[in-house]
N, C-alpha and C positions, 0 to 999 in steps of 0.2 A: 537615506541611506538606509535610517531602521526599515522602511520596505525592503531595501535591498537585503539586508538580515535578516526579518522574516522569511524571505522568499526563501533566501538562502537554508534556513532551519525547517521550514516544512520538507524541502525538498529535500535537504537532508535525515528526517525522520521520517517519512514514505517510501524514500531507498529501503530505509532499515527494513521497515513491513516487506513491504513490500519482497524480497528481499529472501527476508525466515517465512513469506508463504509461500512461493513457489516453489520450495525443495520439495521432492517427494518422500525424501527417508522422515523413520518419525524424530530424529533427533537430528532438529536443527543445530549448526554450529557455523560460527565465521569461517568464513574464507569456502562457503559448500561448492562452488560454482567455480572456484581458483583454476581447476583444468578442465572443466567441462566445456566453461564458458568465459574466456577471463574477460570479457567486454560485458557482462554483465550490469555493473556498475554502472556504467556507464551508457548500454541502451535503458535504465531500470531508471537514472536522473533523467537523459534527451527527453523519456518519455511525458513522466509525472511534470517536466518544466514544463515540456509542448500546454497539457494541459490546463495549467496554469499559468501559462497565458495568457491563453484562450478566457481568461478573467472565468473559470466554466465552478474551477472543483477545491478551492482554496477551502472556504471553510463546510465542505463536506469532508475534505480529506481530513478536518480534525476531529468535526462528530464524530466520524467513522473512528478514528481509532479513539475518542474517549468510551465510544459504543462498544468496541471492542474490548477496552483495555477495564471497564466497570465490571464484565459478569464472572468471569477467571483468571485474571488477567493479559497480557497483551502480549496476546500469543498468535493474533492473525485468525482465529478462526470466524470471524463477521466476513473475511474473503472466500471462503468456503461459499458457493453454488452451492444450487439442492433446495428437496423440500424438507428438508428437516433439521434443516441449517442456524444458525445466527443468525444470515445474512435476512432469511424469510424469515424472521419470527416479528409477530406483530411489533412488541418495541419499536424495532428497528425500521418501521415501512417508514416511508419522508429520507431516507441516508440516500444523500447524495455522493458521488465520491468514486464509488467501482469502475467507471467505464474506465479509470485513469489507470487503477489498475492492472483492470481486465490489455489495457492497452500495453502495458508495461512484462506483463505475464505470459501476452502473447507473441511479443518482441524479442521477449530473449529464449 
């Protein structure tokens, strides 16, 4: 039972972070995809759940979120790929879980 609660909490947290990160608008807001992609929440949930069920990303996602929130607040900036980003920073080498977020973003 505790495992199911943890899984649900993790998936919900990941869903929120992924939805925040996937918007291109500089002003992030709840419901951003309500009109352009009404199924975004379900799509992201499904992708993160698939990764979780493979038992490959749960701890990595928690660490990833911790590293994101530790620097300048929980802004999902660690999910941005590129040479001069948090994701590429030396202190973040070895963090896992990006593949789950990348799959969710691609699915949306």
